[in-house]
N, CA, C and O atoms as a GROMACS GRO file, in nm:
protein
  260
    1MET      N    1  -1.812   1.989  -0.665
    1MET     CA    2  -1.796   1.888  -0.770
    1MET      C    3  -1.645   1.849  -0.727
    1MET      O    4  -1.590   1.743  -0.757
    2GLU      N    5  -1.605   1.927  -0.669
    2GLU     CA    6  -1.434   1.902  -0.649
    2GLU      C    7  -1.371   1.783  -0.549
    2GLU      O    8  -1.255   1.743  -0.539
    3SER      N    9  -1.493   1.741  -0.479
    3SER     CA   10  -1.429   1.683  -0.417
    3SER      C   11  -1.460   1.476  -0.456
    3SER      O   12  -1.413   1.369  -0.416
    4GLY      N   13  -1.552   1.517  -0.543
    4GLY     CA   14  -1.557   1.364  -0.609
    4GLY      C   15  -1.466   1.296  -0.668
    4GLY      O   16  -1.485   1.176  -0.687
    5PRO      N   17  -1.349   1.361  -0.708
    5PRO     CA   18  -1.213   1.307  -0.748
    5PRO      C   19  -1.097   1.298  -0.634
    5PRO      O   20  -0.997   1.227  -0.642
    6ALA      N   21  -1.122   1.366  -0.548
    6ALA     CA   22  -1.074   1.302  -0.447
    6ALA      C   23  -1.076   1.211  -0.336
    6ALA      O   24  -0.985   1.162  -0.269
    7ILE      N   25  -1.243   1.197  -0.331
    7ILE     CA   26  -1.251   1.081  -0.276
    7ILE      C   27  -1.230   0.919  -0.291
    7ILE      O   28  -1.193   0.835  -0.209
    8PHE      N   29  -1.279   0.908  -0.475
    8PHE     CA   30  -1.221   0.817  -0.553
    8PHE      C   31  -1.066   0.794  -0.556
    8PHE      O   32  -1.026   0.678  -0.556
    9ALA      N   33  -0.969   0.907  -0.560
    9ALA     CA   34  -0.789   0.886  -0.582
    9ALA      C   35  -0.760   0.821  -0.390
    9ALA      O   36  -0.680   0.739  -0.345
   10GLY      N   37  -0.844   0.888  -0.339
   10GLY     CA   38  -0.844   0.857  -0.170
   10GLY      C   39  -0.846   0.696  -0.140
   10GLY      O   40  -0.758   0.623  -0.096
   11THR      N   41  -0.963   0.672  -0.176
   11THR     CA   42  -1.000   0.544  -0.183
   11THR      C   43  -0.943   0.451  -0.181
   11THR      O   44  -0.921   0.369  -0.092
   12VAL      N   45  -0.893   0.468  -0.372
   12VAL     CA   46  -0.775   0.362  -0.400
   12VAL      C   47  -0.707   0.363  -0.378
   12VAL      O   48  -0.656   0.252  -0.390
   13PHE      N   49  -0.593   0.492  -0.309
   13PHE     CA   50  -0.479   0.485  -0.224
   13PHE      C   51  -0.494   0.370  -0.103
   13PHE      O   52  -0.444   0.262  -0.074
   14CYS      N   53  -0.585   0.454  -0.057
   14CYS     CA   54  -0.574   0.320   0.088
   14CYS      C   55  -0.646   0.198   0.086
   14CYS      O   56  -0.668   0.139   0.192
   15LEU      N   57  -0.705   0.133  -0.076
   15LEU     CA   58  -0.782   0.021  -0.049
   15LEU      C   59  -0.645  -0.033  -0.120
   15LEU      O   60  -0.664  -0.152  -0.098
   16PHE      N   61  -0.522  -0.028  -0.187
   16PHE     CA   62  -0.459  -0.059  -0.252
   16PHE      C   63  -0.317  -0.069  -0.161
   16PHE      O   64  -0.214  -0.133  -0.184
   17GLY      N   65  -0.353   0.021  -0.047
   17GLY     CA   66  -0.227   0.010   0.043
   17GLY      C   67  -0.298  -0.090   0.138
   17GLY      O   68  -0.260  -0.204   0.110
   18ALA      N   69  -0.343  -0.091   0.190
   18ALA     CA   70  -0.381  -0.185   0.270
   18ALA      C   71  -0.404  -0.318   0.250
   18ALA      O   72  -0.406  -0.384   0.354
   19ALA      N   73  -0.422  -0.382   0.139
   19ALA     CA   74  -0.416  -0.507   0.026
   19ALA      C   75  -0.239  -0.548   0.034
   19ALA      O   76  -0.187  -0.659   0.045
   20LEU      N   77  -0.180  -0.420   0.025
   20LEU     CA   78  -0.086  -0.475  -0.057
   20LEU      C   79   0.031  -0.487   0.051
   20LEU      O   80   0.144  -0.526   0.021
   21LEU      N   81  -0.019  -0.436   0.219
   21LEU     CA   82   0.060  -0.354   0.347
   21LEU      C   83   0.003  -0.587   0.423
   21LEU      O   84   0.072  -0.650   0.503
   22ALA      N   85  -0.138  -0.642   0.352
   22ALA     CA   86  -0.180  -0.709   0.405
   22ALA      C   87  -0.095  -0.769   0.330
   22ALA      O   88   0.019  -0.748   0.370
   23TRP      N   89  -0.100  -0.836   0.237
   23TRP     CA   90  -0.010  -0.948   0.169
   23TRP      C   91   0.217  -0.946   0.174
   23TRP      O   92   0.312  -1.023   0.153
   24THR      N   93   0.191  -0.814   0.213
   24THR     CA   94   0.314  -0.795   0.253
   24THR      C   95   0.326  -0.919   0.400
   24THR      O   96   0.353  -1.037   0.373
   25VAL      N   97   0.310  -0.886   0.509
   25VAL     CA   98   0.222  -0.942   0.629
   25VAL      C   99   0.209  -1.092   0.618
   25VAL      O  100   0.293  -1.177   0.645
   26THR      N  101   0.119  -1.102   0.584
   26THR     CA  102   0.107  -1.238   0.508
   26THR      C  103   0.204  -1.279   0.484
   26THR      O  104   0.269  -1.309   0.584
   27ARG      N  105   0.277  -1.305   0.341
   27ARG     CA  106   0.378  -1.338   0.358
   27ARG      C  107   0.536  -1.360   0.444
   27ARG      O  108   0.599  -1.459   0.482
   28ALA      N  109   0.548  -1.286   0.448
   28ALA     CA  110   0.621  -1.244   0.575
   28ALA      C  111   0.669  -1.324   0.681
   28ALA      O  112   0.773  -1.371   0.727
   29ARG      N  113   0.505  -1.314   0.707
   29ARG     CA  114   0.496  -1.438   0.809
   29ARG      C  115   0.472  -1.593   0.819
   29ARG      O  116   0.475  -1.686   0.898
   30GLN      N  117   0.439  -1.555   0.663
   30GLN     CA  118   0.477  -1.743   0.645
   30GLN      C  119   0.640  -1.763   0.584
   30GLN      O  120   0.657  -1.868   0.522
   31HIS      N  121   0.727  -1.698   0.594
   31HIS     CA  122   0.869  -1.665   0.533
   31HIS      C  123   0.879  -1.718   0.371
   31HIS      O  124   0.935  -1.823   0.338
   32ARG      N  125   0.821  -1.634   0.288
   32ARG     CA  126   0.798  -1.665   0.137
   32ARG      C  127   0.837  -1.526   0.128
   32ARG      O  128   0.832  -1.413   0.176
   33PRO      N  129   0.864  -1.575   0.069
   33PRO     CA  130   0.924  -1.443  -0.045
   33PRO      C  131   0.805  -1.371  -0.121
   33PRO      O  132   0.728  -1.442  -0.186
   34VAL      N  133   0.786  -1.241  -0.117
   34VAL     CA  134   0.694  -1.127  -0.154
   34VAL      C  135   0.718  -1.141  -0.267
   34VAL      O  136   0.629  -1.218  -0.305
   35ALA      N  137   0.807  -1.107  -0.389
   35ALA     CA  138   0.824  -1.143  -0.491
   35ALA      C  139   0.907  -1.213  -0.558
   35ALA      O  140   1.017  -1.159  -0.546
   36LEU      N  141   0.913  -1.303  -0.623
   36LEU     CA  142   0.996  -1.449  -0.699
   36LEU      C  143   1.073  -1.381  -0.770
   36LEU      O  144   1.046  -1.311  -0.867
   37GLY      N  145   1.187  -1.403  -0.714
   37GLY     CA  146   1.318  -1.421  -0.771
   37GLY      C  147   1.382  -1.258  -0.691
   37GLY      O  148   1.456  -1.176  -0.744
   38VAL      N  149   1.343  -1.255  -0.602
   38VAL     CA  150   1.402  -1.110  -0.489
   38VAL      C  151   1.458  -1.168  -0.423
   38VAL      O  152   1.443  -1.289  -0.411
   39ASN      N  153   1.549  -1.091  -0.351
   39ASN     CA  154   1.603  -1.113  -0.242
   39ASN      C  155   1.436  -1.094  -0.126
   39ASN      O  156   1.352  -1.007  -0.145
   40ARG      N  157   1.428  -1.199  -0.015
   40ARG     CA  158   1.316  -1.176   0.070
   40ARG      C  159   1.324  -1.028   0.163
   40ARG      O  160   1.209  -0.994   0.194
   41VAL      N  161   1.420  -0.940   0.212
   41VAL     CA  162   1.455  -0.893   0.290
   41VAL      C  163   1.433  -0.758   0.204
   41VAL      O  164   1.379  -0.667   0.268
   42ALA      N  165   1.458  -0.736   0.100
   42ALA     CA  166   1.495  -0.647  -0.002
   42ALA      C  167   1.297  -0.624  -0.017
   42ALA      O  168   1.231  -0.533   0.033
   43SER      N  169   1.242  -0.750  -0.108
   43SER     CA  170   1.117  -0.697  -0.185
   43SER      C  171   1.011  -0.655  -0.051
   43SER      O  172   0.943  -0.552  -0.057
   44THR      N  173   1.007  -0.749   0.073
   44THR     CA  174   0.977  -0.732   0.186
   44THR      C  175   0.967  -0.610   0.226
   44THR      O  176   0.852  -0.574   0.252
   45THR      N  177   1.072  -0.514   0.243
   45THR     CA  178   1.135  -0.411   0.288
   45THR      C  179   1.082  -0.285   0.197
   45THR      O  180   1.081  -0.174   0.249
   46VAL      N  181   1.024  -0.308   0.011
   46VAL     CA  182   1.030  -0.184  -0.130
   46VAL      C  183   0.897  -0.205  -0.072
   46VAL      O  184   0.830  -0.104  -0.048
   47ALA      N  185   0.827  -0.369  -0.033
   47ALA     CA  186   0.687  -0.327  -0.046
   47ALA      C  187   0.558  -0.284   0.061
   47ALA      O  188   0.436  -0.271   0.049
   48GLY      N  189   0.637  -0.272   0.148
   48GLY     CA  190   0.644  -0.268   0.248
   48GLY      C  191   0.663  -0.093   0.302
   48GLY      O  192   0.612  -0.028   0.393
   49THR      N  193   0.784  -0.055   0.174
   49THR     CA  194   0.727   0.151   0.230
   49THR      C  195   0.654   0.144   0.116
   49THR      O  196   0.569   0.227   0.150
   50VAL      N  197   0.615   0.103  -0.015
   50VAL     CA  198   0.494   0.184  -0.087
   50VAL      C  199   0.400   0.097  -0.024
   50VAL      O  200   0.427   0.004  -0.100
   51ALA      N  201   0.335   0.061   0.031
   51ALA     CA  202   0.192   0.020   0.074
   51ALA      C  203   0.166   0.115   0.159
   51ALA      O  204   0.052   0.158   0.172
   52THR      N  205   0.322   0.187   0.265
   52THR     CA  206   0.280   0.296   0.388
   52THR      C  207   0.226   0.405   0.270
   52THR      O  208   0.108   0.436   0.254
   53VAL      N  209   0.335   0.453   0.194
   53VAL     CA  210   0.334   0.533   0.111
   53VAL      C  211   0.188   0.579   0.044
   53VAL      O  212   0.154   0.696   0.022
   54ALA      N  213   0.118   0.470   0.020
   54ALA     CA  214   0.000   0.454  -0.070
   54ALA      C  215  -0.091   0.462   0.052
   54ALA      O  216  -0.202   0.431   0.010
   55LEU      N  217  -0.099   0.488   0.183
   55LEU     CA  218  -0.181   0.516   0.246
   55LEU      C  219  -0.112   0.644   0.267
   55LEU      O  220  -0.135   0.737   0.191
   56ALA      N  221  -0.070   0.650   0.316
   56ALA     CA  222  -0.006   0.798   0.367
   56ALA      C  223  -0.100   0.896   0.189
   56ALA      O  224  -0.185   0.983   0.206
   57LEU      N  225  -0.069   0.865   0.088
   57LEU     CA  226  -0.152   0.948  -0.010
   57LEU      C  227  -0.287   0.910  -0.002
   57LEU      O  228  -0.357   0.976  -0.078
   58GLY      N  229  -0.344   0.831   0.062
   58GLY     CA  230  -0.468   0.861   0.043
   58GLY      C  231  -0.580   0.879   0.167
   58GLY      O  232  -0.702   0.871   0.177
   59ALA      N  233  -0.460   0.910   0.259
   59ALA     CA  234  -0.509   1.018   0.391
   59ALA      C  235  -0.462   1.155   0.335
   59ALA      O  236  -0.536   1.251   0.355
   60TRP      N  237  -0.356   1.172   0.272
   60TRP     CA  238  -0.372   1.290   0.223
   60TRP      C  239  -0.451   1.335   0.133
   60TRP      O  240  -0.489   1.443   0.178
   61CYS      N  241  -0.516   1.313  -0.005
   61CYS     CA  242  -0.653   1.285  -0.064
   61CYS      C  243  -0.778   1.312  -0.003
   61CYS      O  244  -0.871   1.346  -0.076
   62PHE      N  245  -0.792   1.302   0.110
   62PHE     CA  246  -0.925   1.262   0.273
   62PHE      C  247  -0.933   1.410   0.301
   62PHE      O  248  -1.032   1.480   0.318
   63THR      N  249  -0.767   1.448   0.302
   63THR     CA  250  -0.751   1.554   0.446
   63THR      C  251  -0.772   1.678   0.280
   63THR      O  252  -0.806   1.797   0.277
   64ARG      N  253  -0.755   1.634   0.225
   64ARG     CA  254  -0.841   1.750   0.061
   64ARG      C  255  -0.933   1.796   0.082
   64ARG      O  256  -0.939   1.915   0.051
   65LEU      N  257  -1.014   1.755   0.123
   65LEU     CA  258  -1.151   1.697   0.144
   65LEU      C  259  -1.294   1.949   0.177
   65LEU      O  260  -1.415   1.949   0.198
   0.00000   0.00000   0.00000
């Protein structure tokens, strides 16, 4: 019964992290800003870090099953 929330949270974190990482890589390869009105290097770094943390949290949730 307690594994349901861990599966849901892990899936959400992994999907969000993967989508954000794909968005960041796509925008960086096209030499376009990840966030409008922000330095391109800073926004790419922050978005990449957040995506990596989200993927790590998703993996951590799956280890708690």
